[in-house]
C-alpha positions in Angstrom: -35.0 46.5 -55.4 -31.8 48.6 -55.6 -30.1 49.4 -52.3 -31.0 52.8 -50.8 -27.7 54.7 -50.9 -29.1 58.2 -50.2 -26.6 60.0 -48.0 -24.6 56.8 -47.2 -21.5 58.0 -49.0 -19.9 61.4 -49.6 -17.3 63.0 -51.8 -14.5 64.5 -49.7 -12.0 65.5 -52.4 -11.8 66.2 -56.1 -9.0 67.3 -58.5 -7.8 67.4 -62.1 -4.2 66.8 -63.2 -2.5 69.1 -65.5 -4.7 69.4 -68.6 -4.4 70.2 -72.3 -1.1 69.3 -73.8 1.3 67.8 -71.3 4.2 66.9 -73.6 5.7 63.7 -74.8 7.4 62.8 -71.6 4.3 62.2 -69.6 1.8 59.3 -69.8 -1.7 58.4 -68.6 -0.5 56.9 -65.4 1.5 60.0 -64.5 -1.5 62.2 -64.8 -3.6 59.7 -62.8 -1.1 59.9 -60.0 -0.9 63.7 -60.1 -4.7 63.9 -59.9 -4.9 61.4 -57.1 -2.3 63.3 -55.0 -4.2 66.5 -55.5 -7.6 65.0 -54.7 -6.3 63.4 -51.5 -4.8 66.7 -50.5 -8.1 68.4 -51.3 -9.8 66.0 -48.8 -7.0 66.2 -46.2 -6.4 62.5 -46.5 -3.3 60.5 -47.1 -2.5 57.7 -49.6 -2.4 55.2 -46.8 -6.0 56.0 -45.9 -7.2 54.6 -49.3 -8.5 51.0 -49.2 -10.7 51.1 -52.3 -9.4 51.7 -55.8 -11.6 52.3 -58.8 -10.0 53.0 -62.2 -10.2 52.3 -65.9 -7.6 53.6 -68.5 -8.0 52.9 -72.2 -5.4 50.4 -73.4 -4.7 49.1 -69.9 -6.6 45.9 -69.4 -5.6 45.6 -65.7 -5.7 49.3 -64.8 -6.4 48.7 -61.1 -3.2 46.6 -60.8 -1.2 49.2 -62.8 -2.4 52.2 -60.8 -2.2 50.4 -57.5 1.4 49.5 -58.1 2.3 52.9 -59.4 0.7 54.7 -56.4 1.8 52.2 -53.8 -1.8 51.5 -52.8 -2.8 48.0 -51.6 -6.6 48.2 -51.7 -8.9 45.6 -50.1 -11.5 46.4 -52.7 -10.9 47.2 -56.4 -13.1 47.8 -59.5 -11.9 48.2 -63.1 -15.2 47.9 -64.9 -14.8 49.3 -68.4 -18.0 50.8 -69.8 -16.4 53.7 -71.7 -16.8 57.3 -70.7 -19.5 56.6 -68.2 -17.2 54.4 -66.1 -16.4 56.9 -63.5 -19.9 57.9 -62.7 -20.5 54.1 -62.5 -17.5 53.9 -60.1 -19.1 56.5 -57.9 -22.2 54.3 -57.6 -20.1 51.2 -57.0 -17.9 53.0 -54.4 -21.0 54.0 -52.5 -22.2 50.4 -52.6 -18.8 49.2 -51.3 -18.7 51.8 -48.5 -22.3 51.2 -47.4 -21.5 47.4 -47.2 -18.3 47.9 -45.3 -16.1 46.6 -48.2 -14.0 49.7 -48.0 -14.0 53.1 -46.2 -12.0 55.4 -48.4 -12.4 54.9 -52.2 -10.2 56.6 -54.8 -11.6 57.0 -58.2 -8.8 58.0 -60.6 -8.2 58.5 -64.3 -5.5 59.6 -66.7 -5.1 59.7 -70.4 -2.8 61.4 -72.9 -4.4 61.1 -76.4 -2.9 64.5 -77.4 0.6 63.6 -76.3 0.2 60.1 -77.8 -0.5 61.5 -81.3 3.1 62.9 -81.4 4.9 59.8 -80.1 7.0 57.8 -82.5 5.3 54.5 -81.9 1.8 54.0 -80.4 0.8 50.8 -78.7 -2.5 50.2 -80.6 -4.7 47.4 -79.3 -6.1 44.7 -81.5 -9.4 45.5 -83.3 -12.6 44.3 -81.6 -13.8 41.3 -83.6 -16.2 40.5 -85.1 -17.3 43.9 -86.2 -20.5 43.7 -88.3 -20.2 47.4 -89.1 -16.7 47.3 -90.6 -18.0 46.7 -94.1 -19.5 50.1 -94.1 -16.2 51.7 -93.2 -17.5 53.9 -90.4 -15.2 56.5 -88.8 -16.0 55.7 -85.2 -17.1 57.0 -82.9 -18.2 60.0 -84.8 -20.1 58.1 -87.5 -22.5 56.7 -84.8 -23.2 60.1 -83.3 -23.7 61.5 -86.7 -26.3 58.9 -87.4 -28.1 59.8 -84.2 -27.9 63.4 -85.1 -29.3 62.9 -88.5 -32.2 60.9 -87.2 -33.1 63.5 -84.5 -33.0 66.2 -87.2 -35.2 64.2 -89.5 -37.7 63.1 -86.9 -38.0 66.3 -84.8 -36.8 69.1 -87.0 -33.7 69.8 -84.9 -31.4 72.2 -86.8 -27.7 72.6 -87.1 -28.1 76.1 -85.6 -29.6 74.6 -82.5 -26.8 72.1 -82.1 -24.3 74.9 -82.6 -25.9 76.7 -79.7 -24.7 73.9 -77.5 -21.1 74.5 -78.5 -21.4 78.2 -78.1 -22.9 77.8 -74.6 -20.0 75.5 -73.6 -17.5 78.0 -74.9 -19.1 80.8 -72.8 -18.7 78.7 -69.7 -15.1 77.8 -70.6 -14.3 81.5 -70.9 -15.1 81.6 -67.1 -12.9 78.6 -66.4 -9.1 79.5 -66.2 -8.0 75.9 -66.9 -10.3 75.3 -70.0 -8.3 74.4 -73.1 -10.4 76.6 -75.5 -11.4 80.0 -74.3 -11.6 82.1 -77.5 -14.7 83.6 -78.9 -17.1 81.3 -80.7 -20.3 82.0 -82.6 -23.1 79.8 -84.1 -21.7 80.8 -87.5 -18.2 79.6 -86.6 -19.7 76.2 -85.8 -21.7 76.0 -88.9 -18.8 77.1 -91.1 -16.3 74.7 -89.6 -15.1 71.7 -91.6 -17.6 68.8 -91.7 -16.2 65.7 -90.1 -19.1 63.3 -90.5 -22.3 64.9 -91.8 -24.1 66.7 -90.2 -21.4 67.1 -87.5 -18.7 69.6 -88.1 -15.3 70.0 -86.3 -16.8 72.3 -83.7 -19.7 69.9 -83.0 -17.0 67.5 -81.7 -15.2 67.3 -78.4 -11.6 68.4 -77.9 -8.7 66.0 -77.9 -6.6 66.8 -74.8 -4.5 65.2 -72.2 -5.7 65.0 -68.6 -6.6 63.1 -65.5 -9.0 63.4 -62.6 -9.6 61.9 -59.2 -12.5 61.7 -56.7 -12.2 60.6 -53.1 -15.4 59.0 -51.7 -15.8 58.0 -48.1 -18.3 57.5 -45.3 -20.3 60.5 -44.3 -18.6 60.6 -40.9 -15.1 60.8 -42.4 -16.3 63.3 -45.0 -17.6 65.7 -42.4 -14.2 65.6 -40.7 -12.4 66.3 -44.0 -10.9 69.5 -45.2 -13.8 70.7 -47.4 -17.6 70.5 -47.0 -18.9 67.1 -47.9 -21.0 66.4 -51.0 -23.4 63.5 -50.6 -24.5 60.9 -53.1 -28.3 61.2 -53.1 -29.1 58.8 -55.9 -27.5 56.8 -58.8 -28.6 54.6 -61.6 -27.1 52.7 -64.5 -28.4 51.3 -67.8 -27.2 50.1 -71.1 -29.2 48.6 -74.1 -26.6 48.1 -76.8 -22.9 48.3 -77.7 -22.8 49.1 -81.4 -24.8 52.0 -82.9 -26.4 49.6 -85.4 -28.1 47.8 -82.5 -29.4 50.9 -80.7 -33.2 50.4 -80.5 -34.1 54.0 -81.3 -31.4 56.5 -82.4 -33.2 59.3 -80.6 -33.7 57.7 -77.2 -30.9 56.6 -74.9 -30.7 54.4 -71.8 -30.4 57.6 -69.8 -34.2 57.5 -69.6 -33.7 54.4 -67.3 -30.5 55.4 -65.5 -32.0 58.8 -64.5 -35.3 57.3 -63.4 -33.4 55.1 -61.0 -31.3 57.9 -59.7 -34.3 60.2 -59.2 -36.2 57.5 -57.4 -33.3 56.8 -55.0 -32.8 60.5 -54.3 -36.5 61.3 -54.0 -36.0 64.1 -56.5 -36.9 65.1 -60.0 -35.5 67.3 -62.7 -37.1 70.5 -61.3 -35.0 70.0 -58.1 -31.7 70.1 -59.9 -29.7 73.4 -59.8 -26.8 72.5 -62.1 -26.3 69.8 -64.8 -23.1 68.2 -66.0 -23.5 65.9 -68.9 -21.1 64.0 -71.2 -20.9 66.3 -74.3 -18.6 64.4 -76.6 -20.7 65.9 -79.5 -23.3 68.6 -79.5 -26.1 66.2 -80.0 -25.3 64.5 -76.7 -26.4 67.5 -74.7 -29.7 67.7 -76.7 -30.4 64.0 -76.2 -29.5 63.8 -72.6 -31.5 66.9 -71.6 -34.5 65.2 -73.1 -33.8 61.8 -71.6 -32.9 63.2 -68.2 -36.3 64.8 -68.1 -35.5 68.5 -68.5 -37.6 68.8 -71.6 -39.8 66.5 -73.7 -38.5 64.2 -76.4 -37.9 66.1 -79.6 -37.8 69.5 -77.8 -34.1 69.5 -77.0 -33.1 71.6 -79.9 -35.5 74.4 -78.9 -34.6 73.9 -75.2 -30.9 74.7 -75.7 -31.6 77.8 -77.9 -31.6 81.4 -76.8 -28.8 81.0 -74.2 -30.9 78.8 -71.9 -28.0 76.6 -70.9 -25.3 79.3 -71.2 -24.1 81.6 -68.4 -27.1 83.7 -67.2 -29.5 81.2 -68.6 -32.3 79.3 -66.9 -30.4 76.0 -66.5 -26.6 75.9 -66.1 -25.3 73.0 -68.1 -21.6 71.9 -68.3 -20.4 74.9 -66.4 -16.8 73.8 -66.7 -17.0 74.2 -70.5 -17.5 70.5 -70.9 -15.8 68.2 -73.4 -16.4 70.7 -76.1 -14.2 73.5 -74.6 -12.8 72.5 -71.2 -11.0 69.2 -71.7 -11.6 65.8 -73.2 -8.9 63.2 -72.6 -11.1 60.3 -73.9 -13.3 59.4 -70.9 -15.0 62.5 -69.7 -17.3 61.1 -67.0 -15.0 61.8 -64.1 -15.0 65.5 -65.0 -18.8 65.8 -64.7 -18.4 64.7 -61.0 -15.5 67.1 -60.3 -17.4 70.1 -61.6 -20.6 69.1 -59.9 -18.8 68.9 -56.6 -17.2 72.2 -57.0 -20.5 73.9 -57.8 -22.0 72.4 -54.7 -19.1 73.7 -52.6 -19.4 77.1 -54.1 -15.8 77.0 -55.5 -16.4 78.0 -59.2 -15.8 81.7 -59.1 -17.3 83.5 -62.1 -19.1 80.4 -63.3 -20.7 79.6 -59.9 -24.4 79.0 -59.7 -25.6 80.9 -56.7 -27.3 78.7 -54.1 -26.6 75.4 -55.8 -27.7 72.5 -53.5 -28.4 69.7 -56.0 -26.3 68.7 -59.0 -26.7 66.1 -61.6 -23.7 64.3 -63.2 -24.3 62.1 -66.2 -21.8 59.8 -67.9 -22.1 58.3 -71.4 -20.0 55.4 -72.7 -19.5 53.9 -76.2 -21.8 55.2 -78.9 -24.7 56.4 -76.7 -24.4 53.0 -75.1 -23.7 52.9 -71.3 -25.6 55.6 -69.4 -25.0 56.4 -65.7 -26.7 59.2 -63.7 -25.7 60.5 -60.3 -27.5 63.1 -58.1 -25.3 64.9 -55.6 -26.3 67.3 -52.8 -25.0 69.5 -50.0 -25.6 68.8 -46.3 -28.9 70.8 -46.6 -30.4 68.2 -48.9 -30.2 65.3 -46.4 
């Protein structure tokens, strides 16, 4: 049986680094450091308070060592588990386990990445290919080819339409227009999405996430320290993890993800269900992600995701606020988006989101996705009133 972590750890600080296009003179570790400093300031804590370090940065095989050295932190507990974009929601779970067991007291979750700046650098440090690759003979354009396969299957099996997928992108853009730091804030219509260049059929350019620079950080600590911090604490109510495959060709069912299991574990720990959630933050690397995850997280039945996202239901003013920051489709996407689902969820529960704020938000869901619909991690967060 999983340990009961409900209310045993709390988030005291969150922050992003500079986002978007940061220029050729800055690197992933610089943005991680900037986000860390801002998050610690948000919590009213100092670097020397940190005794737990949780980080993963693409291309850095020993990211905890690199980041610890760069920040001058000597943690007594470290975690660098790399499961792709879900890693930071996983780290939230792991940090709560570490805090509840006494392995650390103040955990710093920190990320940075500069894919946009890297694209303009003279020489890129590309890692070796992952071998053996049994899909290489088919010349996929990964990761989008895998997501396009899942999209095609969902369309074939359930009648999901490109127009319905486009509504996901349009809703994300409407949220981004309310977020002053979102990368894309211009007008966007369903027709714009449908008419954009096809990247991997049936997904077009505007079905795909942004490529931006950016970093984020989250400070997790004991409930007692969080209550004494600068901002109102946000508590971890439940968390769950699951993964069934690595490569898309080994996914048991292209229309069902392991989020069915991760969310069930998170809901059980929290003693809550989908109807208790006020605001949802999911990893939307592609428009199909939002459709699949809303189904697998229990907000609608399998196959009904396309209809569920239609008619503005997940947009501002809709029934269920989803990806209120603008998500990976319009806010930012530096390569591993999971930490930003936590940051926005916390801000919603603190009431800090200005025009995009969900009134009376008490429970938020943050969901991370890694690989090609591979690693799935769900976290439920709540205000003091939910304990």
